[in-house]
DRENDO-1510 file (C-alpha; in Angstrom, 1 decimal, always signed):
<recs>
REC; n; res; u; v; w
REC; 1; UNK; +0.0; +0.0; +0.0 .
REC; 2; UNK; +1.5; +3.3; -1.0 .
REC; 3; UNK; +1.5; +6.5; +1.1 .
REC; 4; UNK; -1.3; +8.2; -0.7 .
REC; 5; UNK; -3.7; +5.3; -0.4 .
REC; 6; UNK; -2.9; +4.9; +3.3 .
REC; 7; UNK; -3.5; +8.6; +3.8 .
REC; 8; UNK; -6.8; +8.6; +2.0 .
REC; 9; UNK; -8.0; +5.7; +4.1 .
REC; 10; UNK; -7.3; +7.7; +7.2 .
REC; 11; UNK; -8.9; +10.9; +5.9 .
REC; 12; UNK; -12.1; +9.4; +4.5 .
REC; 13; UNK; -13.4; +8.0; +7.9 .
REC; 14; UNK; -12.6; +11.4; +9.5 .
REC; 15; UNK; -14.5; +13.2; +6.8 .
REC; 16; UNK; -17.5; +10.9; +7.2 .
REC; 17; UNK; -17.5; +11.4; +11.0 .
REC; 18; UNK; -17.3; +15.2; +10.5 .
REC; 19; UNK; -20.2; +15.2; +8.0 .
REC; 20; UNK; -22.3; +13.0; +10.3 .
REC; 21; UNK; -21.7; +15.3; +13.2 .
REC; 22; UNK; -22.4; +18.4; +11.2 .
REC; 23; UNK; -25.7; +16.8; +10.0 .
REC; 24; UNK; -26.7; +15.9; +13.5 .
REC; 25; UNK; -25.8; +19.4; +14.8 .
REC; 26; UNK; -27.7; +21.2; +12.1 .
REC; 27; UNK; -30.8; +19.1; +12.5 .
REC; 28; UNK; -30.7; +19.7; +16.3 .
REC; 29; UNK; -30.2; +23.4; +15.7 .
REC; 30; UNK; -33.2; +23.6; +13.4 .
REC; 31; UNK; -35.3; +21.8; +16.1 .
REC; 32; UNK; -34.1; +24.0; +19.0 .
REC; 33; UNK; -33.9; +27.6; +17.5 .
REC; 34; UNK; -37.1; +29.7; +17.9 .
REC; 35; UNK; -39.1; +29.8; +14.7 .
REC; 36; UNK; -39.9; +33.5; +15.0 .
REC; 37; UNK; -36.2; +34.5; +14.7 .
REC; 38; UNK; -35.7; +32.2; +11.7 .
REC; 39; UNK; -38.9; +33.4; +10.0 .
REC; 40; UNK; -38.0; +37.1; +10.4 .
REC; 41; UNK; -34.5; +36.5; +9.0 .
REC; 42; UNK; -35.8; +34.6; +6.0 .
REC; 43; UNK; -38.6; +37.1; +5.3 .
REC; 44; UNK; -36.2; +40.0; +5.6 .
REC; 45; UNK; -33.7; +38.4; +3.2 .
REC; 46; UNK; -36.4; +37.8; +0.6 .
REC; 47; UNK; -37.6; +41.4; +0.9 .
REC; 48; UNK; -34.1; +42.6; +0.5 .
REC; 49; UNK; -33.8; +40.8; -2.8 .
REC; 50; UNK; -37.1; +42.1; -4.1 .
REC; 51; UNK; -36.5; +45.7; -3.0 .
REC; 52; UNK; -32.9; +45.8; -4.4 .
REC; 53; UNK; -34.5; +46.1; -7.8 .
REC; 54; UNK; -35.5; +49.7; -7.0 .
REC; 55; UNK; -33.0; +52.6; -6.7 .
REC; 56; UNK; -34.4; +55.0; -4.1 .
REC; 57; UNK; -31.8; +57.8; -4.4 .
REC; 58; UNK; -29.1; +58.4; -7.0 .
REC; 59; UNK; -26.9; +61.5; -7.1 .
REC; 60; UNK; -23.3; +62.1; -8.0 .
REC; 61; UNK; -22.3; +61.2; -4.4 .
REC; 62; UNK; -24.9; +58.9; -3.0 .
REC; 63; UNK; -27.0; +56.0; -4.4 .
REC; 64; UNK; -29.3; +53.9; -2.3 .
REC; 65; UNK; -31.5; +50.9; -3.2 .
REC; 66; UNK; -34.6; +49.7; -1.5 .
REC; 67; UNK; -32.8; +46.8; +0.2 .
REC; 68; UNK; -31.8; +49.0; +3.1 .
REC; 69; UNK; -35.4; +49.1; +4.3 .
REC; 70; UNK; -35.2; +45.6; +5.6 .
REC; 71; UNK; -31.6; +44.6; +5.7 .
REC; 72; UNK; -31.2; +45.9; +9.3 .
REC; 73; UNK; -33.7; +43.2; +10.4 .
REC; 74; UNK; -31.6; +40.5; +8.9 .
REC; 75; UNK; -28.6; +41.6; +10.9 .
REC; 76; UNK; -30.5; +42.1; +14.1 .
REC; 77; UNK; -31.8; +38.5; +13.9 .
REC; 78; UNK; -28.2; +37.3; +13.2 .
REC; 79; UNK; -26.9; +39.3; +16.2 .
REC; 80; UNK; -29.5; +37.7; +18.5 .
REC; 81; UNK; -28.8; +34.2; +17.2 .
REC; 82; UNK; -25.0; +34.7; +17.4 .
REC; 83; UNK; -25.2; +36.0; +21.0 .
REC; 84; UNK; -27.2; +33.0; +22.2 .
REC; 85; UNK; -26.3; +30.1; +19.9 .
REC; 86; UNK; -22.9; +31.2; +18.6 .
REC; 87; UNK; -21.6; +32.3; +15.2 .
REC; 88; UNK; -21.6; +28.9; +13.6 .
REC; 89; UNK; -25.3; +28.5; +14.3 .
REC; 90; UNK; -26.0; +32.0; +12.9 .
REC; 91; UNK; -24.0; +31.2; +9.8 .
REC; 92; UNK; -26.1; +28.0; +9.2 .
REC; 93; UNK; -29.3; +29.9; +9.6 .
REC; 94; UNK; -28.0; +32.6; +7.1 .
REC; 95; UNK; -27.3; +29.8; +4.6 .
REC; 96; UNK; -30.8; +28.5; +5.1 .
REC; 97; UNK; -32.3; +32.0; +4.6 .
REC; 98; UNK; -30.2; +32.4; +1.4 .
REC; 99; UNK; -31.4; +29.0; +0.1 .
REC; 100; UNK; -35.0; +29.7; +0.8 .
REC; 101; UNK; -34.6; +33.1; -0.9 .
REC; 102; UNK; -33.2; +31.3; -4.0 .
REC; 103; UNK; -36.1; +28.9; -4.0 .
REC; 104; UNK; -38.6; +31.8; -3.6 .
REC; 105; UNK; -37.0; +33.6; -6.5 .
REC; 106; UNK; -37.3; +30.5; -8.7 .
REC; 107; UNK; -41.0; +30.2; -7.9 .
REC; 108; UNK; -41.4; +33.9; -8.6 .
REC; 109; UNK; -39.6; +33.5; -11.9 .
REC; 110; UNK; -41.8; +30.6; -13.0 .
REC; 111; UNK; -44.9; +32.7; -12.1 .
REC; 112; UNK; -43.6; +35.6; -14.1 .
REC; 113; UNK; -43.1; +33.6; -17.4 .
REC; 114; UNK; -46.5; +32.0; -17.3 .
REC; 115; UNK; -48.4; +33.5; -20.2 .
REC; 116; UNK; -51.2; +36.0; -19.3 .
REC; 117; UNK; -53.5; +38.2; -21.4 .
REC; 118; UNK; -53.7; +40.8; -18.6 .
REC; 119; UNK; -51.4; +43.7; -19.5 .
REC; 120; UNK; -51.8; +45.2; -16.1 .
REC; 121; UNK; -49.5; +42.5; -14.7 .
REC; 122; UNK; -46.5; +43.5; -16.8 .
REC; 123; UNK; -44.9; +45.5; -13.9 .
REC; 124; UNK; -45.7; +42.8; -11.4 .
REC; 125; UNK; -44.1; +40.2; -13.7 .
REC; 126; UNK; -41.0; +42.3; -13.9 .
REC; 127; UNK; -40.7; +42.5; -10.1 .
REC; 128; UNK; -41.4; +38.8; -9.6 .
REC; 129; UNK; -39.1; +37.7; -12.4 .
REC; 130; UNK; -36.3; +39.8; -10.9 .
REC; 131; UNK; -32.9; +40.1; -12.5 .
REC; 132; UNK; -30.4; +37.2; -12.3 .
REC; 133; UNK; -27.4; +39.4; -11.5 .
REC; 134; UNK; -29.2; +41.2; -8.7 .
REC; 135; UNK; -30.0; +37.8; -7.2 .
REC; 136; UNK; -26.4; +36.7; -7.7 .
REC; 137; UNK; -25.0; +39.9; -6.1 .
REC; 138; UNK; -27.4; +39.9; -3.2 .
REC; 139; UNK; -26.7; +36.2; -2.4 .
REC; 140; UNK; -23.0; +36.6; -2.5 .
REC; 141; UNK; -23.0; +39.8; -0.5 .
REC; 142; UNK; -25.4; +38.5; +2.1 .
REC; 143; UNK; -23.5; +35.3; +2.8 .
REC; 144; UNK; -20.1; +37.0; +3.0 .
REC; 145; UNK; -21.4; +39.9; +5.2 .
REC; 146; UNK; -23.2; +37.3; +7.4 .
REC; 147; UNK; -19.9; +35.6; +8.1 .
REC; 148; UNK; -18.2; +38.9; +8.8 .
REC; 149; UNK; -21.0; +40.1; +11.1 .
REC; 150; UNK; -21.3; +36.9; +13.1 .
REC; 151; UNK; -17.5; +36.5; +13.6 .
REC; 152; UNK; -17.1; +40.1; +14.7 .
REC; 153; UNK; -20.2; +40.0; +16.9 .
REC; 154; UNK; -18.8; +36.9; +18.7 .
REC; 155; UNK; -15.2; +38.2; +18.9 .
REC; 156; UNK; -16.2; +41.6; +20.3 .
REC; 157; UNK; -18.6; +39.9; +22.8 .
REC; 158; UNK; -15.7; +37.6; +24.0 .
REC; 159; UNK; -13.7; +40.7; +24.9 .
REC; 160; UNK; -16.2; +41.6; +27.7 .
REC; 161; UNK; -15.0; +39.0; +30.1 .
REC; 162; UNK; -16.3; +40.7; +33.3 .
REC; 163; UNK; -19.9; +41.1; +32.2 .
REC; 164; UNK; -20.4; +39.4; +28.8 .
REC; 165; UNK; -24.2; +39.4; +29.2 .
REC; 166; UNK; -24.6; +43.1; +30.1 .
REC; 167; UNK; -26.2; +45.8; +28.0 .
REC; 168; UNK; -22.9; +47.5; +27.2 .
REC; 169; UNK; -21.4; +44.2; +25.8 .
REC; 170; UNK; -24.6; +43.6; +23.8 .
REC; 171; UNK; -24.6; +47.1; +22.4 .
REC; 172; UNK; -20.9; +47.1; +21.5 .
REC; 173; UNK; -21.0; +43.7; +19.8 .
REC; 174; UNK; -24.2; +44.5; +17.8 .
REC; 175; UNK; -23.4; +48.1; +16.8 .
REC; 176; UNK; -19.9; +47.5; +15.6 .
REC; 177; UNK; -20.6; +44.2; +13.8 .
REC; 178; UNK; -23.7; +45.6; +12.2 .
REC; 179; UNK; -22.0; +48.7; +10.8 .
REC; 180; UNK; -19.1; +46.7; +9.4 .
REC; 181; UNK; -21.2; +43.8; +8.2 .
REC; 182; UNK; -23.7; +46.1; +6.5 .
REC; 183; UNK; -20.9; +48.0; +4.8 .
REC; 184; UNK; -19.5; +44.8; +3.4 .
REC; 185; UNK; -23.0; +43.7; +2.3 .
REC; 186; UNK; -23.8; +47.0; +0.6 .
REC; 187; UNK; -20.4; +47.4; -1.0 .
REC; 188; UNK; -20.1; +43.9; -2.4 .
REC; 189; UNK; -23.6; +44.0; -3.8 .
REC; 190; UNK; -23.2; +47.5; -5.3 .
REC; 191; UNK; -19.9; +46.6; -7.0 .
REC; 192; UNK; -21.2; +43.3; -8.4 .
REC; 193; UNK; -24.5; +44.6; -9.6 .
REC; 194; UNK; -24.1; +48.3; -10.5 .
REC; 195; UNK; -20.4; +48.3; -11.5 .
REC; 196; UNK; -20.1; +44.8; -13.0 .
REC; 197; UNK; -23.3; +43.9; -14.6 .
REC; 198; UNK; -25.6; +46.9; -14.9 .
REC; 199; UNK; -23.6; +48.7; -17.6 .
REC; 200; UNK; -23.9; +45.6; -19.8 .
REC; 201; UNK; -27.5; +44.6; -19.2 .
REC; 202; UNK; -29.1; +47.9; -18.3 .
REC; 203; UNK; -28.2; +50.1; -21.3 .
REC; 204; UNK; -25.2; +51.7; -19.6 .
REC; 205; UNK; -26.9; +52.4; -16.3 .
REC; 206; UNK; -24.2; +52.2; -13.6 .
REC; 207; UNK; -22.9; +53.5; -10.3 .
REC; 208; UNK; -19.4; +54.8; -9.8 .
REC; 209; UNK; -17.0; +53.3; -7.2 .
REC; 210; UNK; -17.5; +56.5; -5.2 .
REC; 211; UNK; -21.3; +56.0; -5.3 .
REC; 212; UNK; -20.8; +52.4; -4.2 .
REC; 213; UNK; -18.6; +53.5; -1.2 .
REC; 214; UNK; -21.0; +56.3; -0.3 .
REC; 215; UNK; -24.0; +54.0; -0.7 .
REC; 216; UNK; -22.3; +51.5; +1.5 .
REC; 217; UNK; -21.4; +54.0; +4.2 .
REC; 218; UNK; -24.8; +55.7; +4.1 .
REC; 219; UNK; -26.7; +52.5; +4.1 .
REC; 220; UNK; -24.6; +51.1; +6.9 .
REC; 221; UNK; -25.2; +54.3; +9.0 .
REC; 222; UNK; -29.0; +54.1; +8.3 .
REC; 223; UNK; -29.1; +50.4; +9.2 .
REC; 224; UNK; -27.0; +51.1; +12.3 .
REC; 225; UNK; -29.5; +53.7; +13.4 .
REC; 226; UNK; -32.3; +51.0; +13.1 .
REC; 227; UNK; -30.1; +48.6; +15.1 .
REC; 228; UNK; -29.7; +51.2; +17.8 .
REC; 229; UNK; -33.5; +51.7; +17.9 .
REC; 230; UNK; -34.4; +48.1; +18.0 .
REC; 231; UNK; -31.4; +46.4; +19.7 .
REC; 232; UNK; -33.1; +46.8; +23.2 .
REC; 233; UNK; -35.8; +44.3; +21.9 .
REC; 234; UNK; -33.0; +42.0; +20.8 .
REC; 235; UNK; -31.4; +42.2; +24.2 .
REC; 236; UNK; -34.7; +41.3; +25.9 .
REC; 237; UNK; -35.2; +38.4; +23.5 .
REC; 238; UNK; -31.8; +37.0; +24.4 .
REC; 239; UNK; -32.5; +37.3; +28.1 .
REC; 240; UNK; -35.9; +35.7; +27.6 .
REC; 241; UNK; -34.3; +32.8; +25.8 .
REC; 242; UNK; -31.8; +32.4; +28.6 .
REC; 243; UNK; -34.5; +32.6; +31.3 .
REC; 244; UNK; -36.6; +29.9; +29.7 .
REC; 245; UNK; -33.5; +27.8; +28.7 .
REC; 246; UNK; -34.4; +27.8; +25.1 .
REC; 247; UNK; -32.3; +25.4; +22.9 .
REC; 248; UNK; -30.5; +23.8; +25.8 .
REC; 249; UNK; -30.3; +20.5; +24.0 .
REC; 250; UNK; -28.3; +22.1; +21.2 .
REC; 251; UNK; -26.1; +24.1; +23.5 .
REC; 252; UNK; -25.3; +21.0; +25.5 .
REC; 253; UNK; -24.5; +19.2; +22.3 .
REC; 254; UNK; -22.0; +21.9; +21.4 .
REC; 255; UNK; -20.4; +21.9; +24.8 .
REC; 256; UNK; -19.9; +18.2; +24.6 .
REC; 257; UNK; -18.4; +18.5; +21.2 .
REC; 258; UNK; -15.9; +21.0; +22.4 .
</recs>
């Protein structure tokens, strides 16, 4: 038996064990995590994708799309999940939300191409059908920003060793991670869609890099403001979960695994 064959025989069982544990952990997470938090995250991601088709403001310095109206809710849900269940759990729920969004967009697209004699539905079909590169950009941007947000949220929270469950710790971890995560989300989406694809497929319509940066900063600031307003509700939700020992089966499973 050569070295490569022996090495692959050692690796394959380890991979199978890892995959089995990940499957069990994910199934347990989906059973334990409150449905309301998951539902709000999924709905907000779907709304972000639909609203991203509309540009709200465009000047030489600033450009904003409709996605900023609901993206703050996505990040607030991820912040709450990260605080209680950890960043890995939050990343998995973000992937679930992205997958459901893709399925929803597929259903919308099928509905949009079904022939109809009613001319009044032309605009609705355009919205439901969406644009493939907007879907691509929003999916990539959301997944990358979710990882950044969840990692930063957990890392900043870990720095508060004396009172990690206090209001100051919760505010610091949510405000900082939300602003940076939202900037990453907005910037990646804007560059992919309005710099990369829009000039080709939208008759030359495009944003400049400066507009992308300003859009990202302005959007992140606006979404941070929403986070500041609604984060007290997130803090109460986390404390309520802790009080009623929500998801203890999953948390125990994680502790045993570590």
